[in-house]
C-alpha positions, -999 to +999 in steps of 0.1 A: +524-227+125+498-241+101+504-247+064+478-220+056+497-195+078+529-203+061+513-198+027+499-164+039+533-153+051+550-163+018+523-145-001+528-113+020+566-115+015+561-119-022+537-090-024+559-066-005+591-076-024+574-066-057+576-030-044+603-029-017+634-050-010+631-067+024+663-068+045+649-080+078+616-094+092+600-104+124+570-128+126+548-134+157+514-149+163+496-116+155+517-096+131+545-095+106+571-067+108+591-061+076+621-038+074+623-025+038+646-004+017+627+016-009+645+022-042+628+055-049+617+075-019+595+098-040+571+069-048+570+053-014+534+063-006+522+052-040+539+018-037+525+013-002+490+022-014+492-006-039+503-030-011+475-018+011+449-026-016+461-061-021+464-068+016+429-054+023+414-077-003+429-106+016+417-093+050+449-078+062+458-043+074+492-027+069+509+003+085+540+021+072+563+045+090+599+058+090+613+054+125+649+054+137+662+058+102+644+027+090+613+021+069+590-003+088+560-021+073+537-038+098+511-063+086+481-073+108+451-094+102+421-071+099+387-076+115+362-099+099+341-082+072+306-073+085+276-083+064+249-058+058+218-065+078+186-047+087+194-056+123+227-036+121+207-004+115+179-011+140+198+008+168+204+038+145+166+040+137+156+036+173+180+063+185+169+086+156+132+083+167+141+088+204+162+118+197+135+133+175+111+129+205+136+144+230+145+173+207+107+179+201+102+181+239+131+205+241+115+225+213+082+225+232+099+240+262+115+267+240+083+274+221+062+278+252+088+302+266+088+321+233+051+323+229+037+329+263+001+322+251+009+286+243+006+259+269+034+234+273+015+202+267-006+210+237-007+196+202+001+230+187+031+234+210+043+199+201+040+207+163+058+240+167+085+224+189+092+198+162+091+222+132+109+251+147+136+233+167+138+195+164+138+194+126+164+221+120+187+209+148+186+172+137+191+183+101+223+201+111+236+172+132+225+146+107+241+163+077+273+169+097+276+131+103+265+122+067+294+145+055+317+121+074+299+091+062+301+099+025+337+111+027+345+077+043+327+059+016+346+079-011+379+067+004+367+031+007+364+032+045+336+012+061+315+034+083+282+031+101+252+054+097+248+082+122+239+073+158+219+101+175+222+105+212+189+116+230+191+140+260+170+164+281+162+200+274+174+226+266+191+208+237+173+174+237+204+157+223+241+152+230+247+152+193+255+123+169+284+103+157+294+076+131+316+046+137+346+041+114+352+004+112+387+007+097+418+027+106+426+058+086+449+048+057+467+081+051+469+118+060+447+129+031+419+106+042+423+120+077+418+156+065+390+147+040+369+127+065+376+150+095+367+182+076+337+170+057+315+168+087+321+203+102+320+219+068+287+203+058+272+210+092+284+246+091+270+252+056+236+239+067+236+260+099+240+292+079+205+291+063+190+279+095+206+309+113+193+333+086+158+319+090+161+321+128+172+357+127+144+366+104+118+349+126+133+365+158+130+399+142+094+393+132+084+381+167+062+402+189+073+387+222+098+409+239+121+397+267+112+411+301+133+415+332+165+395+337+158+366+361+187+359+385+199+324+380+185+320+345+209+307+318+216+328+287+237+320+256+266+340+242+263+346+205+291+334+184+312+358+162+297+345+129+262+349+144+269+384+155+281+392+120+250+378+104+228+397+129+239+430+114+219+422+083+188+415+103+183+447+124+158+444+152+149+460+185+169+450+216+154+425+240+136+402+215+133+366+227+155+342+205+132+322+182+137+284+187+150+281+151+176+307+159+186+287+190+189+256+168+214+275+147+232+286+178+235+249+188+247+241+153+276+266+156+283+254+191+286+218+179+309+229+150+332+247+174+334+217+198+342+193+170+369+215+156+390+215+187+423+200+175+425+173+201+423+135+201+396+118+180+375+150+175+371+162+139+397+189+146+421+162+158+417+143+125+423+175+105+453+186+126+469+152+124+465+151+087+478+186+082+507+186+106+516+150+112+533+142+145+536+179+153+498+181+157+502+169+193+515+204+202+484+220+189+464+194+209+483+204+241+476+241+234+439+235+228+437+214+260+453+243+279+428+268+264+400+245+275+412+247+311+415+285+309+380+288+295+368+265+324+374+295+346+345+312+328+323+281+321+324+250+342+313+228+312+347+231+296+363+214+326+340+184+321+348+184+284+385+186+291+383+155+314+364+137+286+392+146+262+418+131+287+398+099+288+396+096+250+432+108+245+447+142+238+469+130+209+457+114+177+470+080+165+490+080+132+473+069+100+485+036+084+507+055+060+523+081+084+547+093+056+520+101+031+518+136+016+488+158+011+481+180-019+475+218-017+438+214-024+435+191+007+456+215+028+434+244+019+402+225+026+415+213+060+429+247+070+397+266+061+376+241+080+399+242+110+398+280+110+360+279+113+366+275+151+377+312+152+342+323+142+321+297+160+339+293+194+331+314+225+348+310+258+316+312+278+288+297+256+263+297+285+262+320+315+240+324+345+225+358+346+230+381+376+204+408+381+218+443+381+199+467+404+220+498+398+206+533+393+217+568+387+204+600+403+202+629+378+189+664+374+189+672+412+170+703+422+164+718+457+130+736+460+121+749+495+120+720+520+122+694+493+144+677+468+135+667+432+155+643+411+153+618+383+158+582+393+172+563+363+173+525+362+207+516+347+205+479+356+191+450+336+159+443+354+130+460+372+131+463+410+117+481+440+134+511+455+129+522+491+133+559+500+137+569+536+149+599+556+175+598+583+158+622+606+125+618+623+104+643+604+071+642+586+075+638+548+058+629+516+072+612+485+059+615+449+069+594+419+059+610+385+034+631+404+018+602+423+022+600+460+039+568+473+045+553+507+083+552+504+085+521+481+082+523+444+089+500+414+111+511+386+110+491+353+140+481+333+154+509+311+131+535+326+132+564+350+109+583+374+108+618+387+110+617+424+100+645+448+106+643+485+091+671+507+098+673+544+078+691+571+103+695+600+087+707+633+120+710+651+138+743+642+171+728+652+170+704+622+189+721+594+191+693+569+175+660+562+193+631+544+174+609+519+185+574+514+178+553+483+179+515+487+177+490+458+180+452+462+216+441+461+229+477+459+250+485+489+258+520+478+235+546+494+228+579+476+226+608+501+211+642+494+209+673+516+175+686+522+172+723+534+148+727+564 
């Protein structure tokens, strides 16, 4: 062992003994383990905090825990300090620009679907895609991450600027993240940094959602028939609550800004899952200590159950396994948190109850159901109202079981046995038969809609 190493060990011993008596120690090439006996257990965390500051100034990291009836202080050499450089932020800037481009393209797809008069690859569509979707979505994601960033700075934790992740439509991004370059020192820091991001992102999403709901209500484009195989979103509880204050007719197409808010709430819910290194995992570990692992196991189980409704949760659950279900302990695992921090963490964690939905995206299935109402039996004919109770328009075929001549009218217009009935509409149907065989006493009328295996049968007097 070099002379410099001996001097460092002596200095560490001297520093720790100013606060805690040392009764045993272990030294190896990478760490120093000190077994200490605090004189006043009520000031243990405060004393350790002072040790941490001194060690950090010298390039060391310390962890403190109470295990097996002993107080154990572990000292490791920390990573080399990183110098600030423009090159260090080059990747952040490149990803920011790329993600703006990809979210703008996603916004163009959304806008061209919202405004059917706009072509996809036009300057106007590009501008509207950027303004109505890319800007609000990146603002939500960026402020979420800046909430983490400034909370880390406030606690003296070195952190990177946000890294945005570009993707393909419909979102145009996989989100953003920051890199914490130091371990979490205590439970309060875990809660503060973990909760700052979701809370900031949530607070920004609220006005975006209000604007999106207003613009959706002002839109003149109304959704048409349900397309089988198309993807639809499930509105979160908080969004449903806000929608009560913005009444609108049913079937309006969601404005791209409203969809950006939906993504914002969705991201908040995902991040607040109390597992691993997610924001919810940070908060849970800070609030509940070692017991947070049970909450993590429960959340993981919920993900698997929700995967029965939405396959995406299964992929996310597998990602959680790779990253770890449980959260590592902070350096001071015995530290306490004040009531203000507890309230902030608990309120933030509970946001998941109003932002999470088990099936965020679902594939639409066209419903071709109908009802037959107000049936009447004039001579040699039947009259009834055919009501579309499904979610799309479709063709209905009308046929008779017996070989007789007949005519069919829909709302007074003669048809050839096939008619189209629009979504949320009805038609008055009249079927008149002309039997030339006196032995035929009744004629049965069959109604066939796509995908509907039930057959409505009506007696027709001859």
